[in-house]
N, C-alpha and C positions, 0 to 999 in steps of 0.2 A: 884752860883759859875761860872756862864757863863760869859765869857769875851766878851765885845762888840768890836769885831774885825773890823778894817777898811779894806774894800776890794775895790779896784778901780772899779767903776761902769762899768757894761757891759750891753748892751741891751739884753733883754730876748732871742731873737732868736739867737743872737751871742753866748750867754752863753750855750744855748741848743746845738748848733752845735759843740761847743768846747768839750762838754761832750760826744759826739757820739764816740762809740768804733768801731774800724775797725779790724775785725778778720784777714783779709789778712795781714795788716801791722803788727799786733801782731804776727802772725805765722811766717812771714818772719824774723822778728827781733829775735824771739825765736830760730828758726831753724838755722839762721845765726850764732848766738852766740854759740849754741851747736856744730855746724860744726867746728867753729874756735877752740874751746877748745878741741873737740874730735880729730881733726887732729893733734894738738900739742901733745896730749896724745898718739896717735897712733905712731907718729914718735919717741916720747920718749921711748916707749916700744920696737920699732924696734932697736933703737940705744943701748938700754940696753942689749937686747938679743945678739947683735953682739959685745958687749964689746967696743963700740965706745963712751967712757965716755965723751969726750968733747962735741960731738954732743948731747949726751943724756942730759947733763947739760943745754945746750942751749934750747932744745925742752921742757924740764921739766920746766925751768924757764919761757919760753913763755906761757906754759899751765897755770902756776900759775898767771902770769901777766894778761892774758886775762880772766882766769877763776874766779879770785877773784871778778871781777865785776858782777858775778852772784848774789852777794849780792844785787846789785841794781835791778836785775831782780826780786829777791824775794820780794823786797820792792814794786815794781809795781804790781806784781801778788798778793801780800797781800792786796793791796788796791782794787784789783779786777777791775783794769782799763785797762787791756791789751786786754781781750776778752769779748764779750757780755755775754757769759754764765759763771756762777759761777763755773760750773764743769770744764771748760777748764782752768780757772785761777787756780783752786785748784789742778788739775792734775800736771801742770808744777811747781806749788809752792811746792808740796810734793816731786816731783822728784828732783828739784834743791836743796831743803833744805836737802835732804838726802845726797847728794854728797858734800855739802858745810858745813855740821855740823851746820846748821842754824835751830834753834828751832822757827819756825814761830808762834807757839802759844805764846811763850814768847814775841815775837816781836809784836804780835797783841795787847796784853795787854799794853805794854809799849808805842808803837807808837800811840795808840789811845789817851793816855794822852798827848803825845808830840804834837799832832795836835790840840787838844782841848785847851791846856794850854801852847802853845809854849813858852819856856823860862820864865815861871812863876812858880818858885819853891815856895813851895814844891809840887805843883800839877804836874809839869813836872820835872822828875828827869832823863829822858833819856839823856838830854843835860844840863849840869851844867856849868855855866860860873864862872870864866874865864877858857878857854881852852888854852892849850899851843901848838902853832904850832912848835913842837920840831924838831930840826935838830941835835940832839945829836948823836955823832958817833956810840954809841952802838945800838941805835935805827935804824939808817940808815943801819948799817951792816946787821941787821936782815931783814929789809924791802927789801934790795936788794939781799938777799940770802934766808935763811930759818928762818921764824918767830917763834923761839923756844918758847918765852913767850906767843905768841898768841896761839900756839898749846896747851901748858900746860893749859892756862886759859880756852880754849874752852873745852878741855877734862875734866877738873875738874868740870866745871859748868854742863856739860852733865851728868857726873857720879853722881853728887850730886842730880840733878833733877831726874835722873832715879831711884835712891835709895829711894826717898822720901816716897813712899807708903809702904816701908818695915818696917816703924817705926810708932809709934803712932803720930797722929796729922797730919795736912795738910802739915807741913814742915818736920816733923819727926826729927830724930836725926842724919841725914846724914851730920855731920860736917857743920852746917849752916854758920859757919864763912867763909867757902870757897865759898859760893854761892853769887850770885849778890843780895845785900840787897834790891835794888829796885824791883827785881822780887819777893823776899820774901814778900814784902809789897803787891804787886799786886796779889799774890797768895791768899791773904785773901779778896781782893776786887773782884776777879774773881775765886772763888774756882773750878768751873766746868772746866773753861778754863785751869787752872793750872793742873788739873788731865789729861787733854788731852796732855799738854806739857810733863808730866811725861811719858806718854805712847810713845810719839814720841821720847823722849830722849832714851828710851830703844830700839826703832827701829833703831835709829842712831848707838848706840853702837853695836847692834846685827849685823847690816850690815857691819860696818867697822871691827868689830871683826872677822866676817866670812871671810872677804877678807884676813886678816892677817893670820888666821888659814889655809886657803886654800893655801896661798903662802908658809907657812912653810912646809906643807906636800907635796907640789908638786914642790917646788923649783922655783916657778914663782915669784921671788923677785921684778920684775918690777911692779907687780899688785898693791901692796899698794901705790906705788908712784903715778901711773896714776889714781887711783880710790879714794885714801884717803888723801894723803899728799900734793897734788898740791895746795890745798886751802891755805896753809901756806907758799907758795913759791912765790917770786916776788911780794910782797904786796906793792911795792914802789909807783906805779902809782895810785892805788886806795886810798892810804893814802894821797898823795898830792892833789888829786882831792876831795876826801870826806871831808878833813879837812876844806875846804873853806865854808861849809854850814852856820855855825853860829859863828865861832871862831872870837873873838875880838869885836863882835857886842853887841847890847844893850839887856838887859833882862827887864822884867816887863814893856813892852810896847805893846799896842794893834795894832801896825802897823808892818806888816810883812816886809815892806820895810826897817825897822830899825833893825830887829832881824835876818834876813835871807839874805844871799848873793847869787846872781846869777853870773855865770862866763861864758865867751865865751870859747869854746873848739874846737879843730880840729874835723871835722865831725866823724872821726873814733873813737876818744876818747869819743865823745858824744854818739855814738852808743854803745860802751862798757858800758857807764854809764847810759844807758837807759834814756837819756835826763834829768837826775836829776840835771844837771848843771843849769837848769832854776828852781832853788830851791825856790826862793821867790814866783814865779808864782805858783809853786806846792803847797806851803803852803796857798796861797791866795785862790785858788780853787782846793782843793786836790782831787776832783772827776774827774778832767780833765786828760785823758790819757797822758802819757809822750810824745807820738809822736805828741801831739797837743800843747805842752807848748810853743814852739818857736813861733808858730802862735799867741798864746795868748800874748806873750811878744810884738810882732810886733804891736798888736792892742793897748796895754796899755803902750807902751814904753815912751810916753811923760810924764807919771806920775811915771815912775820907775827910780831908780838910774841907771846910765850907767854901764852895766856889765863890769867888768875888765877881762883881760886875766888871765890865771892861774898864770903866773909869777907876774902879777900886784897884784893879790889877796894875794899872799904870801908875797910880799913886804909890803903890807898894814897890814897884820896880824903880821909880825915880828916887824914892826914899833910900832904897838899897844902894843905888848909884852914889848918892851923897855919902853914905857910910863907907862905901868902898873907896871913896876919895880920901878918907881919913885912915882906913885900914884896908889895904888891897886884898887881904885874905878873908874879909867878911863875906858871908853868904847867908841869905835869908833862910830861916828854918820854919817851914810851914807847920802850923799847929795841927797835930794829929789828935782827934777827939778822944780816942781810947786806945789802950794797948792790949785790950782783951783778946784780939784775934792773932796777935803775934805768936808765931810758932809754925809748925808744919801745916801746909795746906791740907784740907780734908776733901780735895777734889778726886781722890782715888787715882787709879792707874789710867789717866786720860791725858798723857803728856802731849798728845797731838793737839789738844785744846789749850793747855796752859803754856806751851812753848810756841804755838803757831804764830807765824807772821803772814799767814795767807800764802799766796804764790809769789811773794815779793822776791825771795832770794834767787840768784842765778842758779841754773840747773847744774852747771859745771862744779867740780870740786875745787876747793880753795887750793891755790899753789902755796903749800905750807912754807917753803923756803922764802918766798916773797912776803908772806904774811909775817914771818919771824923778823924780816928786815923792817917791816912797817913798825913793829913793836919797839925796835931799837932807835927809831927816829927821835930826835930831840927838839925841844922848843927853845927859841931864842927869846930875847927880852921883849920883843914886840908881840909875842904870843903866836908867831908863825912857827911852822915846823920845818926842820932841815934834816 
Protein backbone atom coordinates (compact mmCIF):
# COMPACT_ATOMS: atom_id res chain seq x y z
CA UNK A 1 0.00 0.00 0.00
CA UNK A 2 3.04 2.27 0.01
CA UNK A 3 3.02 5.14 -2.51
CA UNK A 4 6.29 5.80 -4.33
CA UNK A 5 6.33 9.56 -3.71
CA UNK A 6 8.57 11.80 -5.74
CA UNK A 7 10.57 14.20 -3.58
CA UNK A 8 12.96 16.79 -4.99
CA UNK A 9 16.46 15.51 -4.22
CA UNK A 10 18.41 17.16 -1.42
CA UNK A 11 21.94 16.49 -0.27
CA UNK A 12 22.16 14.47 2.94
CA UNK A 13 23.81 17.25 4.98
CA UNK A 14 21.32 19.85 3.74
CA UNK A 15 18.36 17.63 4.55
CA UNK A 16 19.73 16.89 8.00
CA UNK A 17 20.22 20.61 8.69
CA UNK A 18 16.68 21.42 7.58
CA UNK A 19 15.30 18.86 10.04
CA UNK A 20 17.11 20.47 12.98
CA UNK A 21 14.73 21.90 15.59
CA UNK A 22 15.41 25.21 17.26
CA UNK A 23 13.91 25.48 20.75
CA UNK A 24 14.39 29.25 20.91
CA UNK A 25 12.59 29.88 17.61
CA UNK A 26 9.82 27.53 18.67
CA UNK A 27 9.41 29.21 22.04
CA UNK A 28 9.41 32.73 20.61
CA UNK A 29 6.77 31.76 18.08
CA UNK A 30 4.65 30.00 20.70
CA UNK A 31 4.82 32.78 23.29
CA UNK A 32 4.32 35.45 20.63
CA UNK A 33 1.11 33.86 19.43
CA UNK A 34 -0.11 33.33 23.00
CA UNK A 35 0.65 36.95 23.87
CA UNK A 36 -1.24 38.24 20.82
CA UNK A 37 -4.35 36.16 21.50
CA UNK A 38 -4.16 36.75 25.25
CA UNK A 39 -3.88 40.52 24.87
CA UNK A 40 -6.93 40.67 22.60
CA UNK A 41 -8.86 38.50 25.07
CA UNK A 42 -7.79 40.70 27.99
CA UNK A 43 -8.94 43.84 26.21
CA UNK A 44 -12.23 42.17 25.26
CA UNK A 45 -12.82 41.33 28.93
CA UNK A 46 -12.07 44.90 30.03
CA UNK A 47 -14.43 46.38 27.42
CA UNK A 48 -17.15 43.88 28.35
CA UNK A 49 -16.91 44.73 32.06
CA UNK A 50 -17.10 48.46 31.27
CA UNK A 51 -20.01 48.02 28.88
CA UNK A 52 -18.06 49.38 25.91
CA UNK A 53 -19.76 47.02 23.48
CA UNK A 54 -18.32 48.41 20.26
CA UNK A 55 -14.76 48.11 21.50
CA UNK A 56 -15.57 44.69 22.96
CA UNK A 57 -16.80 43.46 19.57
CA UNK A 58 -13.58 44.65 17.89
CA UNK A 59 -11.28 43.07 20.51
CA UNK A 60 -13.26 39.83 20.58
CA UNK A 61 -13.25 39.65 16.79
CA UNK A 62 -9.48 40.24 16.75
CA UNK A 63 -8.97 37.52 19.36
CA UNK A 64 -10.84 35.09 17.14
CA UNK A 65 -9.10 36.19 13.94
CA UNK A 66 -5.64 35.69 15.46
CA UNK A 67 -6.56 32.80 17.74
CA UNK A 68 -8.17 30.61 15.11
CA UNK A 69 -4.69 30.12 13.67
CA UNK A 70 -3.74 28.17 16.78
CA UNK A 71 -5.10 25.27 14.76
CA UNK A 72 -1.95 25.64 12.64
CA UNK A 73 0.09 25.59 15.84
CA UNK A 74 -1.66 22.37 16.86
CA UNK A 75 -0.75 20.92 13.48
CA UNK A 76 2.94 21.70 13.90
CA UNK A 77 3.02 20.61 17.55
CA UNK A 78 1.25 17.39 16.55
CA UNK A 79 4.03 16.67 14.08
CA UNK A 80 6.45 17.25 16.95
CA UNK A 81 8.60 19.59 14.87
CA UNK A 82 8.51 22.76 16.99
CA UNK A 83 10.67 21.64 19.92
CA UNK A 84 13.41 19.06 20.30
CA UNK A 85 11.74 17.30 23.23
CA UNK A 86 8.46 15.47 22.73
CA UNK A 87 7.30 16.61 26.16
CA UNK A 88 7.52 20.28 25.15
CA UNK A 89 5.54 19.70 21.96
CA UNK A 90 2.99 17.66 23.89
CA UNK A 91 2.55 20.27 26.63
CA UNK A 92 1.66 23.10 24.28
CA UNK A 93 -0.37 20.76 22.07
CA UNK A 94 -2.58 19.80 25.01
CA UNK A 95 -2.83 23.41 26.16
CA UNK A 96 -3.80 24.83 22.77
CA UNK A 97 -6.10 21.92 21.99
CA UNK A 98 -8.06 22.49 25.18
CA UNK A 99 -8.81 26.13 24.37
CA UNK A 100 -9.49 25.52 20.67
CA UNK A 101 -11.76 22.46 21.05
CA UNK A 102 -9.18 20.53 19.01
CA UNK A 103 -9.06 16.76 19.56
CA UNK A 104 -5.44 16.15 18.62
CA UNK A 105 -5.90 12.39 19.02
CA UNK A 106 -8.47 12.46 16.22
CA UNK A 107 -6.13 14.56 14.17
CA UNK A 108 -3.18 12.24 14.76
CA UNK A 109 -5.12 9.31 13.30
CA UNK A 110 -6.48 11.22 10.34
CA UNK A 111 -3.44 13.33 9.47
CA UNK A 112 -1.14 10.32 9.49
CA UNK A 113 -3.17 8.82 6.65
CA UNK A 114 -3.32 12.21 4.94
CA UNK A 115 0.48 12.38 4.78
CA UNK A 116 1.12 8.78 3.85
CA UNK A 117 -1.59 8.72 1.16
CA UNK A 118 -2.12 12.39 0.30
CA UNK A 119 -5.21 12.74 -1.92
CA UNK A 120 -5.34 9.03 -2.69
CA UNK A 121 -8.86 8.01 -1.66
CA UNK A 122 -10.04 5.91 0.04
CA UNK A 123 -6.76 5.74 1.97
CA UNK A 124 -6.88 9.51 2.60
CA UNK A 125 -10.31 10.85 3.50
CA UNK A 126 -9.16 13.91 5.41
CA UNK A 127 -9.17 15.81 2.11
CA UNK A 128 -11.57 14.70 -0.62
CA UNK A 129 -11.63 16.42 -3.98
CA UNK A 130 -13.30 18.34 -5.42
CA UNK A 131 -13.30 21.05 -2.75
CA UNK A 132 -15.37 24.17 -3.28
CA UNK A 133 -13.68 27.53 -2.63
CA UNK A 134 -17.02 28.94 -1.55
CA UNK A 135 -17.85 32.64 -1.41
CA UNK A 136 -21.51 32.15 -0.58
CA UNK A 137 -22.97 35.07 1.39
CA UNK A 138 -24.30 32.87 4.21
CA UNK A 139 -20.85 31.35 4.73
CA UNK A 140 -19.03 34.68 4.54
CA UNK A 141 -21.43 36.21 7.06
CA UNK A 142 -20.52 33.54 9.61
CA UNK A 143 -16.82 33.69 8.80
CA UNK A 144 -16.70 37.44 9.37
CA UNK A 145 -18.84 37.28 12.52
CA UNK A 146 -19.64 34.15 14.57
CA UNK A 147 -19.35 30.73 12.95
CA UNK A 148 -22.56 29.19 14.29
CA UNK A 149 -22.40 26.04 12.18
CA UNK A 150 -18.74 25.54 13.06
CA UNK A 151 -19.56 25.79 16.76
CA UNK A 152 -22.48 23.36 16.53
CA UNK A 153 -20.44 20.88 14.51
CA UNK A 154 -17.49 21.02 16.90
CA UNK A 155 -19.74 20.67 19.93
CA UNK A 156 -21.63 17.72 18.44
CA UNK A 157 -18.51 15.80 17.48
CA UNK A 158 -16.96 16.43 20.89
CA UNK A 159 -20.09 15.25 22.70
CA UNK A 160 -20.44 12.13 20.53
CA UNK A 161 -16.82 11.22 21.10
CA UNK A 162 -17.06 11.84 24.83
CA UNK A 163 -20.12 9.61 25.18
CA UNK A 164 -18.66 6.72 23.19
CA UNK A 165 -17.46 4.62 26.14
CA UNK A 166 -20.83 4.87 27.88
CA UNK A 167 -22.25 2.38 25.40
CA UNK A 168 -21.34 -1.06 24.14
CA UNK A 169 -18.66 -1.34 21.47
CA UNK A 170 -15.84 1.01 20.44
CA UNK A 171 -18.26 3.46 18.83
CA UNK A 172 -21.23 2.86 21.08
CA UNK A 173 -24.72 4.10 20.45
CA UNK A 174 -24.02 7.81 20.86
CA UNK A 175 -25.86 8.80 17.69
CA UNK A 176 -23.09 7.71 15.31
CA UNK A 177 -24.83 9.48 12.43
CA UNK A 178 -23.67 12.74 13.96
CA UNK A 179 -20.04 11.75 14.24
CA UNK A 180 -17.37 12.20 11.60
CA UNK A 181 -17.54 8.97 9.53
CA UNK A 182 -13.81 9.09 8.76
CA UNK A 183 -13.00 9.20 12.47
CA UNK A 184 -15.43 6.33 13.00
CA UNK A 185 -13.44 4.24 10.55
CA UNK A 186 -10.11 5.23 12.07
CA UNK A 187 -11.36 4.33 15.55
CA UNK A 188 -11.30 0.72 14.38
CA UNK A 189 -7.85 1.09 12.82
CA UNK A 190 -6.42 2.72 15.98
CA UNK A 191 -8.66 1.53 18.88
CA UNK A 192 -6.24 2.58 21.64
CA UNK A 193 -5.80 6.05 20.16
CA UNK A 194 -9.55 6.43 19.85
CA UNK A 195 -9.98 5.71 23.56
CA UNK A 196 -7.50 8.51 24.25
CA UNK A 197 -9.58 10.80 22.02
CA UNK A 198 -12.67 9.93 24.05
CA UNK A 199 -10.93 10.86 27.27
CA UNK A 200 -9.67 14.13 25.83
CA UNK A 201 -13.15 14.97 24.52
CA UNK A 202 -14.46 14.66 28.07
CA UNK A 203 -11.69 16.94 29.32
CA UNK A 204 -12.66 19.55 26.71
CA UNK A 205 -16.32 19.39 27.72
CA UNK A 206 -15.47 19.47 31.43
CA UNK A 207 -13.26 22.53 31.00
CA UNK A 208 -15.62 24.62 28.89
CA UNK A 209 -18.62 23.43 30.88
CA UNK A 210 -16.90 24.57 34.08
CA UNK A 211 -16.21 27.96 32.53
CA UNK A 212 -19.91 28.35 31.68
CA UNK A 213 -21.10 27.19 35.12
CA UNK A 214 -18.68 29.53 36.88
CA UNK A 215 -19.86 32.43 34.71
CA UNK A 216 -23.52 31.69 35.56
CA UNK A 217 -22.95 31.58 39.31
CA UNK A 218 -20.60 34.57 39.48
CA UNK A 219 -22.06 36.76 36.75
CA UNK A 220 -18.72 36.96 34.93
CA UNK A 221 -20.35 36.65 31.53
CA UNK A 222 -17.24 37.81 29.70
CA UNK A 223 -15.43 34.62 30.72
CA UNK A 224 -17.05 32.18 28.23
CA UNK A 225 -16.36 34.64 25.42
CA UNK A 226 -12.63 35.03 26.02
CA UNK A 227 -12.00 31.41 27.06
CA UNK A 228 -14.44 29.28 25.03
CA UNK A 229 -16.18 31.08 22.15
CA UNK A 230 -13.43 33.14 20.53
CA UNK A 231 -12.37 30.10 18.49
CA UNK A 232 -15.55 30.44 16.42
CA UNK A 233 -15.25 34.19 15.83
CA UNK A 234 -13.51 35.92 12.96
CA UNK A 235 -12.71 32.72 11.06
CA UNK A 236 -12.41 34.59 7.77
CA UNK A 237 -8.65 34.87 7.42
CA UNK A 238 -7.88 31.28 8.41
CA UNK A 239 -10.52 30.12 5.92
CA UNK A 240 -9.07 32.11 3.02
CA UNK A 241 -5.52 30.99 3.83
CA UNK A 242 -6.24 27.35 4.71
CA UNK A 243 -8.44 26.70 1.67
CA UNK A 244 -5.47 27.05 -0.68
CA UNK A 245 -3.69 23.86 0.40
CA UNK A 246 -5.25 21.36 -2.01
CA UNK A 247 -8.36 22.92 -3.53
CA UNK A 248 -8.71 22.43 -7.28
CA UNK A 249 -5.54 20.37 -7.65
CA UNK A 250 -4.95 16.77 -8.74
CA UNK A 251 -5.61 13.63 -6.75
CA UNK A 252 -4.12 10.17 -7.26
CA UNK A 253 -0.72 11.56 -8.22
CA UNK A 254 2.59 10.69 -6.48
CA UNK A 255 3.94 14.23 -6.96
CA UNK A 256 3.33 16.72 -4.16
CA UNK A 257 3.95 19.55 -6.62
CA UNK A 258 0.70 18.61 -8.35
CA UNK A 259 -1.60 17.89 -5.40
CA UNK A 260 -0.48 20.58 -2.93
CA UNK A 261 -0.20 24.35 -3.30
CA UNK A 262 2.22 26.79 -1.66
CA UNK A 263 1.40 30.48 -1.45
CA UNK A 264 3.27 33.66 -0.59
CA UNK A 265 1.91 35.51 2.44
CA UNK A 266 2.67 38.69 4.32
CA UNK A 267 5.21 37.84 7.07
CA UNK A 268 2.66 38.55 9.83
CA UNK A 269 0.07 36.20 8.29
CA UNK A 270 2.80 33.61 7.74
CA UNK A 271 3.61 33.93 11.45
CA UNK A 272 -0.06 33.35 12.34
CA UNK A 273 -0.19 30.37 9.98
CA UNK A 274 2.97 28.84 11.44
CA UNK A 275 4.61 28.85 7.98
CA UNK A 276 2.16 26.28 6.60
CA UNK A 277 1.74 28.43 3.49
CA UNK A 278 4.81 26.49 2.28
CA UNK A 279 2.53 23.51 2.13
CA UNK A 280 3.94 21.56 -0.81
CA UNK A 281 7.35 21.69 0.88
CA UNK A 282 5.75 20.51 4.12
CA UNK A 283 4.22 17.47 2.42
CA UNK A 284 7.43 16.67 0.58
CA UNK A 285 9.47 16.56 3.79
CA UNK A 286 6.97 16.58 6.64
CA UNK A 287 9.60 16.23 9.36
CA UNK A 288 11.06 19.67 8.60
CA UNK A 289 10.02 22.32 11.17
CA UNK A 290 7.75 25.03 9.80
CA UNK A 291 10.32 27.75 10.46
CA UNK A 292 12.71 25.99 8.04
CA UNK A 293 10.25 25.52 5.17
CA UNK A 294 10.93 28.83 3.44
CA UNK A 295 14.64 28.05 3.50
CA UNK A 296 13.90 24.68 1.93
CA UNK A 297 11.78 26.33 -0.76
CA UNK A 298 14.67 28.64 -1.63
CA UNK A 299 16.91 25.59 -2.10
CA UNK A 300 14.50 23.63 -4.32
CA UNK A 301 12.66 26.57 -5.94
CA UNK A 302 13.97 25.81 -9.45
CA UNK A 303 12.01 22.56 -9.42
CA UNK A 304 8.87 23.91 -7.73
CA UNK A 305 5.81 25.68 -9.16
CA UNK A 306 5.98 29.43 -8.65
CA UNK A 307 3.98 30.12 -5.47
CA UNK A 308 1.09 32.52 -6.03
CA UNK A 309 -0.15 35.26 -3.78
CA UNK A 310 -3.23 34.54 -1.68
CA UNK A 311 -5.39 36.48 -4.14
CA UNK A 312 -3.76 34.74 -7.08
CA UNK A 313 -4.44 31.34 -5.54
CA UNK A 314 -8.11 32.20 -5.02
CA UNK A 315 -8.45 33.43 -8.61
CA UNK A 316 -6.97 30.11 -9.73
CA UNK A 317 -9.29 28.09 -7.48
CA UNK A 318 -12.41 29.98 -8.56
CA UNK A 319 -11.47 29.57 -12.20
CA UNK A 320 -11.00 25.83 -11.62
CA UNK A 321 -14.42 25.71 -9.94
CA UNK A 322 -16.05 27.24 -13.04
CA UNK A 323 -14.34 24.71 -15.30
CA UNK A 324 -15.41 21.86 -13.02
CA UNK A 325 -18.98 23.06 -13.45
CA UNK A 326 -18.63 22.24 -17.14
CA UNK A 327 -16.38 19.20 -16.70
CA UNK A 328 -16.65 17.50 -13.26
CA UNK A 329 -13.42 15.60 -13.93
CA UNK A 330 -11.31 18.71 -14.54
CA UNK A 331 -8.39 19.30 -12.16
CA UNK A 332 -5.84 22.08 -12.37
CA UNK A 333 -2.32 20.96 -13.34
CA UNK A 334 0.27 23.19 -11.72
CA UNK A 335 3.15 24.14 -13.97
CA UNK A 336 6.36 22.38 -13.03
CA UNK A 337 9.29 24.51 -14.24
CA UNK A 338 11.65 21.67 -15.12
CA UNK A 339 11.69 17.92 -15.33
CA UNK A 340 15.45 17.64 -14.83
CA UNK A 341 15.22 16.30 -11.28
CA UNK A 342 12.75 13.53 -11.98
CA UNK A 343 14.15 10.14 -11.14
CA UNK A 344 15.60 8.56 -8.03
CA UNK A 345 16.24 10.84 -5.08
CA UNK A 346 19.94 11.33 -4.31
CA UNK A 347 19.33 11.62 -0.58
CA UNK A 348 21.11 8.38 0.18
CA UNK A 349 20.15 5.93 2.89
CA UNK A 350 18.35 8.43 5.12
CA UNK A 351 14.79 7.16 5.00
CA UNK A 352 14.16 8.54 8.49
CA UNK A 353 14.27 12.01 6.91
CA UNK A 354 12.56 11.38 3.60
CA UNK A 355 9.68 9.39 5.12
CA UNK A 356 9.43 11.22 8.43
CA UNK A 357 6.19 12.85 9.56
CA UNK A 358 7.64 13.70 12.95
CA UNK A 359 5.91 12.22 15.97
CA UNK A 360 2.47 12.52 14.40
CA UNK A 361 1.57 8.85 13.90
CA UNK A 362 -0.06 6.91 16.75
CA UNK A 363 2.38 4.62 18.48
CA UNK A 364 0.13 1.55 18.25
CA UNK A 365 0.22 -0.74 15.22
CA UNK A 366 -2.48 -0.44 12.61
CA UNK A 367 -5.31 -2.95 12.92
CA UNK A 368 -4.79 -4.40 9.45
CA UNK A 369 -8.20 -6.06 9.18
CA UNK A 370 -9.92 -2.77 9.98
CA UNK A 371 -7.67 -0.91 7.55
CA UNK A 372 -8.50 -3.38 4.78
CA UNK A 373 -12.16 -2.68 5.47
CA UNK A 374 -11.54 1.05 5.13
CA UNK A 375 -10.05 0.47 1.68
CA UNK A 376 -13.20 -1.35 0.59
CA UNK A 377 -15.50 1.56 1.49
CA UNK A 378 -17.29 3.15 -1.43
CA UNK A 379 -18.30 6.68 -2.36
CA UNK A 380 -21.85 7.72 -3.17
CA UNK A 381 -22.96 10.38 -5.62
CA UNK A 382 -22.56 13.18 -3.06
CA UNK A 383 -18.91 12.40 -2.45
CA UNK A 384 -19.56 10.89 0.99
CA UNK A 385 -18.23 7.45 1.83
CA UNK A 386 -20.34 4.47 2.85
